N, C-alpha and C positions, 0 to 999 in steps of 0.2 A: 497489712499495714493498718491501724485505725488512730482515728483522731486522739491528739493528746488532753490528756484531762491529770487537773493535779490530784494528789492523794500520796500516801506512803511509798508507793510503788516507783514514784517518780525518780527516786533516790537511790534505785538499786541498780549496781552494776550488773549487765549484761555476762561479764565473765566469770566474775565470782560469789555473786548475790551477797555482797558485804556491801556497806555504806560507804559513799565516794562523794565528791564534791559535786555540786548540782552540774547537769550539763544544759547549755543554752543552746538552742535551733529555732532559725528564722522559720517562718512560713514555708512550705513545701520541701525543708530541708529534709534529707530521708536518710542521714546518719549521724548520731549521736557523737557530740564531740567534747571531751572532756577537758578541761582547764587543768593543765599539766606545770608545774614548777620549770624556771629555766636552770636550777641547779639545784644538787642536794648537798647541804654544807650543814655543819653543826647540829648532827644530830644522833643521839645516843644510841639509837637503833634503826639508824639510815632511813627515816621517813621524809625526810628533806627537811629544811629551815622553815619556821613558822606553820608549822601543822596545827590545824585546827582540835582543839579536844573535841570529841564527839563526832568527829568525822574521819576517823581509821586513819589520822595522819596524812588524808590527803592533803598536797599543796592547794593554795588559792592565791599564792601572792600577787600573781597580776593582774587581779581583777580591781577597777576603778570604781568610783563614785555612781558611775553612770549605770553599772552593773547593778547595784546595790538597787538604786532606783527603780531599774526595769523588772528585777524580783519583785519588788515591794508591790510595783503594780500588778504584776502577773497575781499575788497572794489578793490583793484588793478585788480581783475577777474573779477568781475562784476562792471566796472566803470558807468554804466547809470546814477543810482540814488542812493544819499548817502543821507540819511536820515539827518534832522537837528539836530534831537535828538542824531544821531550818532557823529558828529562832537563835540557837547557839552559833550558828553561822552568822549571822546578822550582827550578834551583840561582837562577835569576835573582829568583824569587818569596821565596826565603830572603834573599837579600842586600838586597831593597828592601822589607824589612818594615816599615820605618818611615814610608816613602811612602804604604804603601797603609792603614796605620792612620788615615790621615786621612779616608778615605770610611768611607760607612755600613757595619756587619755583615750588610748582606744583597747578594745579586747583582742589581744592576741594568743592563739592557740598555738603552742610552739612545739614540736617534736625535740625533747632535750638530746644532745650531743654530748652532753658531759655524765650521763650514767651508764655506768659500766655493768652491762648485764651478760650473761652469758649462761648454756646450759652444761652442768657437770654432774657426775656422777656423784652423790652423796649417800653414804652409805648402802652403797650398790646399785641405787634407782637415782633417775636423771631428775633434776631439780632446776629451779629456775633460781639463778644464784646473782646478787646484787654485790659488787665491789663497792664498800662506801667508807671513804675516808673520815667520814664525821662521825661513825658509830665507834664508842670505843671497845665493844664486845660483839661476837658471833652470836647470830640468833637463828633459829628453826621454829618454824610454825610446828603446833601439835599436830595437825594432819598429817604432814610430811613425816613427820618423827615416827605418829602410828604407823603409817604406810611402810616405810621404811626399816620399821621394826627398832628404833633408835629410843631408848628408855634412859631415864635419868638414874646418874649415876648414885650409889649410895654415899649418904650422908648429905645429899644436895636439897636444901629445903625451898621451898616456893617464896618467892617475895615478889617487890615490885621495881619496875624500871622506869626512870623519869624520861621524858621524850621532849623534845623541842616544842616550844609553845606552852610547858608548864602541866602537861598534862601525865598521866601515870597509866602503865601496863603492867597486868599482873604477870608473872613467870610461875612454871611449872617444874622448877629444877634446871638442871644443867649436866648435858650428856657429854663424857671428856672422852677423847681420843676418837673422834667419829672420823672416819676415811672419806678423804675428798681426792678423788682422782683426777689430775690433770695432765694430759699427754704419755699417760700410760704411767704415771708418777703418782706416790699416795702422799699427802699433805694434810695428817691429820689436825682436827681444829676441835676446839671445847665448845659447844654450843647449848646457847641458853635457848629453853624452850618457852616461846613467849607469843601469843597472837597476832604478830606483826603479819600487816597486809602488803599485797602487791605482789610479793617475792616470797619464795618457797623459803631461801635461805640468806641471811646478809651475813656478807663476811667483812667484820669491822677491823681496827687497828691493831690487836693483839694478834691475830693471825698475818694481818699484812706486814708488820713489822719484821713479823718471827720469819716469814718467808721471803724478805727482801724485795717485796712488790712496788714498783714503781708505776702512778697512775698518770699517763701522759694525756691530759686533758687538752692540750692543741692541736696533738695528732689523733685523739680519739683511741690511745693504744695501751695494755697492761703488759708490761715487762716484768718479767720473773728472772732475777738475778741467780744462776746456778753454777755449781762449778764446771758443770759440764757444757756451759755455755747458757746464750740468753735465750728465753722462750718468749715469742713476743705473741699477744692476740690483739688482731687488728681491727676496730671498729668498723662498721659499713654506715655512713651517712645515707638516711634517706632521702629519696632524689623528690619527695613532693615540696619539700620546704616548708615554709609558713602558711597557714589559713589563717586571714582575717575577716573576721567576723563584725559586721556594723552592728552593734546594740541600738543604736539610735533606728536603723532601719525595721530590725525586729519589732520594736515597739511601734512604729508607725503601720505596719502590716497587720499588727494584732487589734489597733485601734479602728481600722478598718474591718475588723470581722474575719480576716484571714484563720484559717486553719492550722496550728503546728503541731507538728507530728515529731515523736521521738522513736525512731528507729533502734531496735535491738538486732544486734549481728552476733549471733552465736551457732556453734557446733555442738547439736546435744543428739543424743539417740532418741529413734522415734521411739514415742511413747513414754519417754522418760517424765515429761510434765503430766501424765495421767492422775487426777484425784481420785482417788476409790469412792468418796462419799459424794462425788457428782454424778455416780454413773447409776442409772436406776437399776433395780434388782441387782445389780454387783454389790452394792455398798451392804447388803446382808449376808455377804459370803466372804468377809474379811480373812476368813480362817483357810479358805482355797489358796489364796494367794500369799501366804508366808513363805518365808524361806524354809527351805528343805531341811529338816533337822532331824536327826536320829535316822533310825534304820526303818524301811517301810514295813507295811505289818505282813504278816503269813497270806500267801496267794495261793488258791488252788492250782494254781500251773505257774510253778517258778521256773526260772531258766535253767535250762538243761544244756549241756554239750557232749555230743554224741561224738566220738572219736572211730576213724576207720579201723577195722580189724587188724591186729598185730601191730597197733602202734605203740611204740615204746615212748616213756617221757622224755621231754623235749626241755633241756637246759643249758641255758647260755652265761657266758660269763659277764658281769657287770661291766658297763660301759665306762671308761674312765673322765671324771670331774671334775671342773674346776674347783676352788675353794668357794668360791660364792654360789656355785651351784650344789655344792655337798651342803652347806647353810640352808640352802632353798629347801632342798629335798627332806634335810631333818625336820625343817618346821611345815613343809606338806603332809608329810609322814604322821606328824603330831596332830595335824588338824583332822587325816583321814580316821586315825586311831579314835580321836574325842567323839567322832561323829558315828563311830560304829563302822564304818563304810570297809575297813581294812581289818585284818586280826594276825598276829604273828602264825609263822605256817613252816610245818617240818615236810611240807612237798616236796616229792622227787622233780616237780616241773618247776621250772624259773626261767621269766621272760626278762631282758633287760630294760631298763628306764633310761630316758633322756629327757633334756629339757628343751622347750621351744619358747622363745620369747613372744609373747605378747604385745599389741600394741602399745600399750600403756607402761610398757617396760617391765611387768612382772612378768612371773616364767609360769609355763602351763605343763603338768607333769604328764609324760605319755610312756606309754606301756609298747614296748616292741612284740605285738602279738603274732607276728608274721609266720613264724614258726608253729604256734596252736593251729592258724587259720589254715593252713596246708594240710593240714590231718583231720579237720572235722567235717564231718558230713554235713554237706548243705542244707538248712532248712528250706523246702520248698515251698512254705506256706504263700498263698497267692496275697499280693497286693493288689488292690482295687484297678478296675479300667479308670482311666481319666475321663474319659469321654462318658462311661455310664454314670459317674460321680457328678458332673455337669448337668447331664439329663435329668438330673431328680430336680434341680434349681428351678424349672420351669414355672411360672409364675409367682415367684417370692420376691419380695419386696424390700424387706428387711434383713440383715445379714450380722452376726458376729461373729470374730475368730478368736479362738483361744487356745494358745501355744503352751504345752506344760515346760515347766521347769526343770531341768536335768533328766528329763524322761527316762533315760536307763537307769540313773541310782534309783528310780522307784519301783524297780524289779528285784525281789530278791533271786538269789541264785540257789538251786537245790543243794543242799549240802553235800551230796555225795560228789558234785563237780565244783566246789569251793577250790578244791587243792589246783584243779586246772589252771585256776587265773593267777596263781602265784608268780610273783615277781621277785626280782633279788636285787638288792641296794647293799650299799658300805654299813647302812646302820641295820641291816637284817632282813630277814625271809620273811615276807608276807603275802597275804591272799585276799580277795575280795570275796565279801560276801552278799554284796549288791551288782548289778551288772555293770561291768565297767564299759568302757567306750573302746573301740577297737576292735571287738570281736565281728565276727562274719555275720553270725546268726542274730545279731541283735536287732537290727530292723525288722526281721519277720517276727521275733519273739514281740516287739513292741505293739506289732500291727496286732499280732492275736491277741494281746490283752485289751488294747482297745476296743476292738469286735466285741470280746466278749463281756465288757464294762457296758457297751451303747448298742447292743444288740436288739432291744426292744425299740429304740430311736433312729435306727439306721435307716435311710433312704425316707424317712417320716419327716423329720425337722434336722436330721443331723446326716452330715457325711463326714468322713474322716481320712486321712491318708498319714498314715505313723503319726506323727504328733500332732498335725494341725487337725483342727477340730473345728467346722463350720457349722453354725446353727442359723436356719433359714425360715424365714416365715414369710405368710400372705399380708398379715396387717400386724400393726403395732401391739394390739393386745395379745395376739398368738404369740409374736415374738418374746414378751414378757414371760409367758407362761412357758413357751419352750425354753428361754435362756436358764430360768429357774431351775426346772427340771434337771438340765444340764449339769450345774452349778452342783444341784444336790446329790448328784451321781458322783461327781467328782470329791463332793464331803463324804460320802457313804465310803468310798472307796479309798479314801485318802490319798489322791491324786492331787498333786499341787502345779497351780499356774503361774506363770511368771506376767505380773499386768504390764508392766513396760511393752511387753510384745504381743498383746492382745488388742484387740479392736473390737469396741462395741458399737451398736445401733447405727449401722452403716446403709446407706442407702445403694453404695457402689463399693467393692472391695475385692481387691486382687488375691487371686486364690490359684494355686497350680499352674502360673504361668498365666493366665486368663484374668478376665476382669469381668465378674459377675455383678450383673445389675437388674432391675427389675426389666428392661428393655430385652434382656439375654446376656449371652456370653459373646465375648468378643475377645481377638488377640490381644495381649498385652501389648500396648505401645513401644514398651523398653525390649521387647522380644526384635523387633524391627527398626528400632532405631539406628541401629548401625549401618545401614541401608539407607534409610530416608534422609537422614542428618546427615550423609556424605558429603565433605564439601567438593564444589567445584574444582578439578583440576586446575592447577596454575602454571606448573611446566611440564616440560616434556616428560622427565624422569616419571612424574605423578601420573601422566596419562599412560604411559608404558605400565606402568605397574599394575593399572586397572585394567590395560588391554580394549579403551576404548580409543576411537578416533575422530570423536566430535561430541558435542554438547548436544546432540539430538539423541544419537544413539544412546549415550551417557543415561541420558532423563529415560529413554524408553526402559533400560534396562533396570532402573532403578524402580519403574512401575513395574514392570513385569515379577522382578523377585519379590515385591510387597504385595502383590495381587493374592486374592483369595485361594485361587486355583493352584499358586506354588507352595504358598505356606499353607500347609495341610494339618489335620489335627491329628495327633498321634493315636496310635492303636496299641494300646498295653497288651503284652503277651508274644508281640512279635519283636524281632532283634532289631537294637537300634545303631546305626552306623554315626560315628560323630570322627568330621575330618576337623583336625588342628594344625595351627603353623604359627610359628614366631619368628618375629625380625629385631632389629635394633628398636625398632620403635614401638612395637605392642605386639598384640597377639591376636587371632582372629580364629572362629569355628564355626562349624556349620555343623546342627544335627538333621540327618535323614533317617527315614525308613523306607524301605522297599524303593529306593529311587527317588522320593518324594522328601520336597525340604519342609522341616518342621520349624524350625527358628535358627537365626545369624544370632551372631555376638561378636564384640571385637572390645577391646580397650587398650589404652596405652600405658606402659610401664611407667613407674612412678619412682623418683629419687632414685635411690640406690638398687632398685629393679635392675635398672638398664647394665648395671655392672655386675650381674651374676654370669657365668658361663653358659656356653648354648645348651649343654645338656639340660642344665635347670630351667633356663627361658622355655625350652620344648616341653619338659614335663609339667612347668606351670601353666602352659597354655591347656593341656590335659586336665589339670587340676581346676583350672577356673570355669572349663565347660561341665566337668560332671557335678559342680558347685550348683551354677546356676541352671542347671538342667537336673536337679538331685529327684524333683517331682517327677520327672519321665523316667529317670534312668534307675533309679534304687531298686533292686528288685529284678530288673530286668537283664537279659543278656546283651551287651555292649560290645561293640568293635571299635575301637579308636585307631584311626588310619593318623600316622604322622611322618614326614618326608624325614625324621631323625632317627635313622636306622636303629642304631645303639639303645634306646628307649625300648626296644623288643626284649631286651634281657634286664631291664629293670627289677622283676621280681626274683631274680636271680643274681643281682649284683652284690658282691661280697662286702665292700667297703662303700659307706653313703656318709655324708655328712647329716648334720641335724634336720636340715630343711627335706632332704631328700626322702629320711626315716619318717618324718612325720606326714609327708605326702604319701608314701607307700602304705601307712597306715591308714589313711583316708582311704584309699584305693580298695582296702578289704573290706570295704563296706558294699563293693559293688563286684557284679559279677563282669569282669571287664576284662578284655585282650586287648594286646596293643600291637598293631601291625606297620610294617612301613609300607608308605606310599609316596611314589616319586613326586618329587616338589614342582615338577613342570607339568601334573597331571592334578595336583592340587590347587586349580586356580583361585576358585573363591576365598577359600581360607587364605591364602597366601595374600589375597589384594585387602583382604579385611584386616589383617596383621599390618600391613603398612600405609593404612590411610591415616591423615590429617585429624588432630583436634584443636582446632584455634577457633571456637563460635565466639561471639559476640559476647555471651554470658562468661565465656571463661577470660575472656580480657577484660571485662567489667569489674569481675573478681580479682583480677590479679592486680588491676589498677587500685581497687579497694584497699587490698591488703597492703600495696605499696605506700598509701596514704595515712593508713591507720598503724601502721608496724613500729614499735619501738626500736631502738639502737639494737644492732645484732653484732656479736664479735664471733670471728672465727679462729680457729687456732692454725698456724704454721705450724704444720707437724712436723715434728723431729726425728720420724720414722722413715725408711725408704718409700720412695714415691711409689716404687712398683707394686708395692703390697698392698690390696685392698684391707678396709678397715677389719671386716669380719676375719678374713684370713689371718690377717696382721696379728689380731689378737691371738688368734689359736697356734700362730708361730710361735711367738712369744713365751706361752703358756706349754709348749713342746719343747723350747728352748730350756725353759726352765727345770721342766722336768729331767730333762738329758743330763744337763749340768749336775744334778744331784747324783746323778749315776756315774759321774767321771772323779773318781778317786784322787788323781793327780790334780786336777782343776781344784777340788775343795781344799788339798793341801795347799795350794798355792795362795789361796785366800786368806790362809791361816799366817802366813809369814810376815814378820812385822816389817813394814816400809814395801811390802811388795805393791805392783802395780795393779795389784787383783784386789778389786772390792765388790762390796755385795749392795746392792740398790735396795731402796725402801720395799720395793715388791718383791723381793728376794733374785732378783736376775744378777748374775756374777759380769762384771764390767771390768774391761781393762781401758784406762784413760777413757772413761766414759762411753767406749763401744762395747757392744754387746758381743761376752766371749762364746764362740760356737763351739762345743765339744765335738769329741771325734766321733761323730754321728753321719755317716757317710749319707743317709737319705735327708737330711735335715741340712747338710751344705748342698746338697744337689738341687733341693725346694729352692734354696736361697739363690743360687747360682742361675737355675731356671726364672724366676722371676726377676732377676736383676737383668737377662738377658733377653727374653723371649716375652716379654709383659707388653702391653698396649702403652706403657709410659716410658718405656727403655727402647724397644725395637732395635736390637740386636746390635749394641755397640761393640766396637774391637775390644781388643784383649786390654788394652792402656786405659783405655776409657771406662770401661768397666771395674778394673780392679781400682782405681780412683775412687768412683761414684760407691763402691761397696766398702772400701776400708774406711769410708766416714761413719759408716755405723757397726759395721760387725769387725771382728778379729776373730783370726786362727791361725795357727803356724802351717806354712806352705799356702797360703790364698792366694798368691801370685801365681805361682803355678799351677794350682787347681783352675784358675780363671783362663790362664792359656791354653791349658788342654781342653776346656768345656768349649772354648769359641772355636779353637783347631777343630773340633769333633763336630760342630754346629753344621747341619747338611745343607740349612737354609743360607746360611752365610757363604759356604761355598758353591753355591748354585748363584746367588743373586752379586754377590760383591765383585765389583770390577778388579783385576789382578794388576797391581799397581809395581808387581816385579817383573823381571824379566821371564817370559815364556818357559815353561819348562818342557823337556824334551827336546833333543836334538833332530834336526831333518834325517829321515831314514828314506833314501831312494829306492826304488824297486829293481831288482836285478836286470841287467840286460840280456835280451832274448839271444839265442844261439843262432836262428835261422828267420828268414823272412817270413811275415806273416804266421809267427808261429804263436805269438802271444799279441793280443790285442786287446782294444779297449774301445767304447761306445757309449753314446750320450745322445740326447734328444735336443733341438732347437723347436721351442713350441711358441706360440703366441703371435704366428705370421698371420699377415692376410692371406685368404683363399684365393689360391693360383692354381687353374686348371683343376680344381677341385681338392688340391693339396692345401695343407695349411701347418706342415710340421716339415721336419728334416730329421733323418737319421745318420749320424757322423759316426764311421767306423773307422778307426786310425790303428796301423800298423805301428808297435812300438819300437820296432828295431830301424826300417826303414823312412819311418814317419809319413808313407803313403796313406791316401785316407780316399774313401767313398764316401761321397753325400748322396743320400737315397731320399726322394720326396715321398711322403707319406702321409696319413689322415690320424690328427690327434689320436683319433676313436679308434685306429686299428689295434686289433688285439695280439694276443701272443701268437696266435695260428697264423695269422696273416704276417706277420714280422717273421716267422719261422721260414715260410715259404720264399719270401722277398730275402732271407739270408743265407738260402741254398743258391737261389737263383744267381743273386749278384756277388757272392762273397766264396763261398764254399766252390761254385763252378769256375772261378778263377784262380783262386789261391789255397783250396784244399782245406780241411777242416783243422781249425787251430786248437792248440793245446790248452788255451786258456783264456778267459776273458774279464777284464775287469770293469764294470759298471755301477752306475748308481743303485739307488733302493727304489726304481721305479717299481709301481705296482706289477707290469707286463714281466719285466726280469725277475721278479720274486715269486711269480706265480708257478703253481706247482706243474702246470704245461710245460714251461721253458726251462725249467729245471730238469723235468724227465726228458725233454727233445735234446737239450745238451749231453747231458749224462748217456744216452743212445747213441751219441756221436762220439764219445769221449773226451770231451771238452769239460774242463772244470772251470766253474762259475765263480769269480770272487767279487762280492759287493764292498762299494767301500762303505765308511763310516759315516753313520748317521751326521748329517748338518755340518759335514767337513767335508766340501768339494776337492780339497787339495790332494785329497787320496787319487782322483784322476785329472790331476793337473793337464795333462796332454791333452785330452779330450776337449776341457776347459779352454785352452788355450786355442786349440784349431776352430773351436767354434766361433771365439772373438774375431780370427781371421775369416772365418767363412762369412760372417755377419757385415765384416767392413768391405768384403768382394761384393758382395749382393747389393750393398748400397750403392756401391761407386756403380755397378753396371745398371742399375734401374735410374740412378740420375743421370748418365751418359746416353743410355739408348731407351729407356722407357720399358713399358712393355711389362708382363708376368715375369715374376723371379723365377718360376718354375722354368722360363723359357731359358734362362741363363745359367740353370744349376750345372750344366754338363759343361759349360766353358769354364765356371769358377772351378771345379773339379780339377780340370786340365792344368789352370793357371798355378794353382795350389800344387798340383802335384810336380809341378815343373820349375818350381821357385827355390831358389838356394836356401836352405836349412843350416842355420850355424851349428846346432847340434850335432849334426852330423857330417857338416864340412861340404855338403853336396846337395843337390836336388833329388827330393823323393822317387823321381821315376828313375833317375843314374843309379842310386842305390838298390832300386828292387831290380833294374834290367841290365845292369852293369855298363851303359854308355847313356848319355844324353841324348834326351829327346828331341828330335828334328822338329824344328817351327820353322814358319815364316820368315824369322830373324835369321836365318842361318844360310844367308846368302852365298857366300862362299864356300859352303860344302856342295860341291857337284859332283856328281856319279854317286856310285856305289862304293861301301867300304866292305873290303875282304876280311873274314874274321870266321876261321871254322873250327869246330872239335874241340881239342884239350886247350887250344888258346883262349878260345871263348869262357869255356867252364873256369881256366886259370884265373881269367881276369874279373870274371863276376865273384869268385871266391875272394880273391884281393880286395873287390870293392866292400865284400862283407867283413874284412878284416879291418879294414879303414874305418870302415862306419862304428864298429865296435869301441875301438879306439877312440874315436873323435866323441863318441857317446859317454865313455867314461871319463874323458877328460871335462865335458861338459857337465856331467853329475858332480866332479869333484868341485869344481868351480863355483857351480850353484849351492852346494851344500858348505862350502866355506863362505859364502855369503850371507847365507840365512842363518848359519851357526853362529854368529856375531851377536846377533841379537838373541840367541836363546841360551838356555843353562842345560846342563845333564841333571836330569832325573835319577835319585838313587831309591830303588825299593826294595823292601826288606819282607821277609816271610810272615803272614799275617797280618800286615799291617793294613788297614783299611783306607781306601781312597775314593774320591767321587769325581766322575767324568761327565763333562757337559756331554760328550758326544753318545753316551750309551744310556742315559735317561729316557 
């Protein structure tokens, strides 16, 4: 921030650098406010009504006499320079006084809600587009036309265009049929190339009327009327409202001597504003900072590629590309050919190419050299130790840093190895004659060149790490000499630097992750910013994610993590370890060496990054760590530890998307291995990946952006909601390619009157829906996205079918949807069953004899009584007689085995089979071996299905009721009442057998104190007793059969029978 001074720069816009209407600012106002019009009307090129000539068409229609007076006073106070544009502006103000009187008497700066602006693809590039009903034609700026490769059509001559206010603009011709993409559809336009301002493209009435576009000013909407339906773009009104500035108050403050400031807010690349003529010594070496053109000179040590013995040439098929990518490929190949960096090839080698989109929307050509890198002998040329480099700076007070431009392309390749760099494209086979990016030995080769060039200056006043050159000196005079020697050496070797990335004549400078200054070397604050700026946790979830319990320990931990003993300096030559983690919030990483922490780092995901799949998020965290710590890790052995196990196989993964391919190519520059590390052991990186970023600075920036932003329009997508933007575009391209292979589909489009039609971008539609050809993979991808994406979450067959048929069409879609939903394991596991449960009741077979087949279970959770806290319940399935044995829940299988012999086998013999649940003691090897030795078969119940052993469960319910009643009536310990409870249970009538268990077991009722009438002894001997006992067993079995049939009839009323076929898959909740 500096005091405002009058002059020509007062009227320069921070955004475009072009002339705009003057800004008015009061004292201490820290943001510039441009006067904007309330509406855009009657403009031949969409510049707004009443545009003043000489002011680039910037509207000024809301100014009143008071503002003119204020500007006149300002000019009187600072008379040295009066801009020509200001004089024109004041003249225009005097001649349009009648128009200005229509507006209020105060200065109102208002964000327009009647200007329709959006970002569209024009000629394949994103452009800022204005929909202007006041423009008769469509216009594009020369800068945007050049960047997009749009040229004037043949026969179109230059001319002039009249704008509102009487001014004229020159034209450079007309480009016909320029593609404008909206919601995936192409709407070509004829664009007049003219230097219009504020917007890249203006779409006028000729285009608006042709495509039936309605501008709804009341609702702020743009509506496209199409045969396939209406497409609506909704405007977003700014929340800041009007900003009222008092011109009178501004005048009073200026009269008091207050300073006024003009704040310029811009986002520019570091060093973009460097002017070479202002830099001492550097101004004499303009040729060193020229753009790299042509081939580098022949060097004594060209780049070579040594292969492992017995290696055969590797050649891969070119990747398929979209039409826009093919056009860009052709353009970039021609550019590389014109510079001489590549040449046609007949080599047996061939790597595929692909494109990665840059931030500005342009494409970067990448070559997949992974195959070549795998068989290349690694160059072990040493990289300098960082601690040794920094030691050389002792006593230095002046610093300059030089960064070479496209350093790799400044090294030629040995003629014998040129053929190995060959790459295959749609437009031919080419090979590099300069060192390309992506080769594994490129960093070592570049380091070797730099050491050879500056050998006599190394550690005297120059230190170098790959392409970073640092010049250091003890005095200003020495620094001028040293800087001149370095630049002369660059000129001599014809090495070129990039001025925007260089820094000269600095007293303090960042270098290799450290801050170097006259005071010495210190840790770069950016390295520990992730820890020091960690916000105080504000919720229980955030506290748990950081594993802290209170604010005191949280502060202590931050201090411990950022003090010098923890953040150690790296030691080159020793292996590095990088721990990374990614979450839905962001990523975190820790750099370590021999157990010592070197640095921490973290950042939040931005925009669409949050929508990436987990695999890409985790790989992105690895790439982030390697980029920010490149100065440490390049040329060193690096072990990366991540909790995402599949990343171990990234180097052998056969299919990758463009992003993954670019990242793997980046990994080729490093000697890196990726290893699995469990998440629970990766606490620091995990916590860093989940921290919040909501500092006051960020809130201020968001508030400022909200106040100065213009109207934004967002499209209501006509594509399926479940598909992400990038994947969606790729899917539609694949559908178009597959459609061209479906001959029956192509024939259907040629039939007159057919429902099949071809859209502007070549997609075959049926009644406005995309026709999906007979491609199983494509259909499965669409079904998967529509059923299991984050925006659909497993709808049912009916809902999914109706959602899909709005956008896609293929024969048998409803059947495919139903099959897909029926085979979804997640739906089968989670969704509640709304039909009658399947499967009829299957009763266990009735035993032949008493205590032949038994069941057992445990009652746990009881209070400790006489050292016991559990009960072992053992029931005979025939007589229903039971034993209740008091045990401890910690008793093992060996203790239970001894008790089983003493209490069960002693009284009833060895059972033939036992049914029990899956208690660990019953599933142990000891218990199984014990029962096997006795000849008893062990049957375990189905997991999570207690109905299998319903007899024990029902007996336990009765047991618990009897125990509660005993304790309530008589008190004391439950263990003391257990024997009486067992007696009462066994002597109680059981409906399923028609008698008491005791009678079923012994053939006669048990005598109790209630049997007052039974006096004396009952005589029964020998065969009579055996016969009566056998009769009791027969009656019990008959009664059990009747009870089972009755229970089955009741249960089957609420169930349905299941029918299974061979090889039909099903899922069971109980077997998972």
